C-alpha positions as CSV (number, residue, x, y, z in Angstrom):
1,M,19.4,-18.3,6.3
2,G,19.2,-14.7,7.6
3,W,17.0,-13.2,10.3
4,P,13.3,-13.1,9.5
5,A,13.3,-9.3,9.6
6,Q,16.1,-9.3,7.0
7,E,14.2,-11.6,4.7
8,S,11.1,-9.4,5.1
9,V,13.1,-6.3,4.2
10,H,14.5,-8.1,1.2
11,H,11.0,-9.2,0.1
12,I,9.6,-5.7,0.5
13,T,12.5,-4.2,-1.4
14,E,11.8,-6.8,-4.2
15,L,8.1,-5.9,-4.3
16,F,9.0,-2.2,-4.3
17,S,11.2,-2.5,-7.3
18,C,8.6,-4.6,-9.1
19,A,6.0,-2.1,-8.2
20,G,7.7,0.4,-10.4
21,G,6.7,-1.9,-13.3
22,G,3.0,-1.6,-12.8
23,M,2.4,-3.5,-9.6
24,M,1.4,-0.6,-7.4
25,K,-1.9,-2.3,-6.3
26,E,-0.1,-5.5,-5.4
27,F,2.5,-3.5,-3.4
28,L,-0.2,-1.7,-1.5
29,E,-2.1,-4.9,-0.8
30,Y,1.1,-6.6,0.5
31,V,1.8,-3.8,3.0
32,V,-1.8,-3.5,4.1
33,K,-2.2,-7.3,4.6
34,H,0.6,-7.1,7.2
35,L,-1.1,-4.3,9.1
36,V,-4.6,-5.6,9.6
37,D,-6.2,-8.4,11.6
38,H,-8.6,-9.4,8.7
39,P,-6.6,-9.4,5.5
40,E,-9.4,-11.3,3.7
41,S,-11.5,-8.2,4.0
42,I,-9.1,-5.9,2.0
43,L,-10.6,-4.4,-1.1
44,I,-8.6,-2.2,-3.4
45,E,-10.2,-0.5,-6.4
46,V,-8.1,1.5,-8.8
47,E,-9.3,4.3,-11.0
48,E,-6.9,5.5,-13.7
49,K,-7.2,8.9,-15.2
50,D,-4.4,10.1,-17.5
51,N,-1.2,9.6,-15.4
52,N,-3.2,9.6,-12.1
53,H,-4.0,6.4,-10.2
54,I,-6.6,6.7,-7.4
55,F,-6.5,3.8,-5.0
56,K,-9.6,3.3,-2.9
57,L,-8.8,1.1,0.0
58,K,-11.5,-0.6,2.1
59,V,-10.7,-2.7,5.1
60,A,-12.8,-4.4,7.9
61,E,-14.4,-1.9,10.3
62,G,-12.2,-3.0,13.1
63,D,-9.0,-2.5,11.1
64,I,-9.6,1.1,9.9
65,G,-7.7,2.4,13.0
66,K,-4.7,0.3,12.2
67,I,-4.6,1.7,8.6
68,I,-5.0,5.3,9.7
69,G,-2.7,5.0,12.8
70,R,-2.0,7.4,15.6
71,H,-2.5,10.9,14.3
72,G,-2.8,9.6,10.8
73,Q,0.9,8.5,10.7
74,T,0.3,5.1,9.2
75,A,-2.0,6.5,6.5
76,T,0.6,9.2,5.7
77,S,3.3,6.6,5.4
78,L,1.3,4.5,3.1
79,R,0.6,7.5,0.9
80,V,4.3,8.4,0.8
81,L,5.3,4.9,-0.2
82,L,2.6,4.7,-2.9
83,K,3.6,8.0,-4.3
84,A,7.2,6.9,-4.5
85,V,6.3,3.8,-6.3
86,A,4.1,5.7,-8.8
87,A,6.9,8.3,-9.3
88,K,9.2,5.5,-10.5
89,E,6.7,5.0,-13.3
90,G,6.3,8.7,-14.0
91,K,2.8,8.6,-12.6
92,R,0.9,10.1,-9.7
93,A,-1.0,8.1,-7.0
94,V,-3.6,9.0,-4.5
95,L,-4.8,6.8,-1.6
96,D,-8.4,7.1,-0.4
97,I,-9.2,5.1,2.7
98,I,-12.9,4.3,2.8
99,G,-14.4,3.5,6.2
């Protein structure tokens, strides 16, 4: 049995590779659940237009700062990861954080 951090990295890598097969929403939900205090309040709606996926993320009011992060760094990182997953499918992704 490895270190917990190693197991988490392995699980995230596994999700990331699965996400390329159409599980972008599940990948985003997994990451966001581990950032917020109220994971039960997460709502992700997906709009699909051509090759574009628009993810509308809504979290509890107290968690919005955790999703945006200092100077928007967490939100930017989430967008980069989501775009990378979408690119594996030959698609484009946009993340809208609704407060």
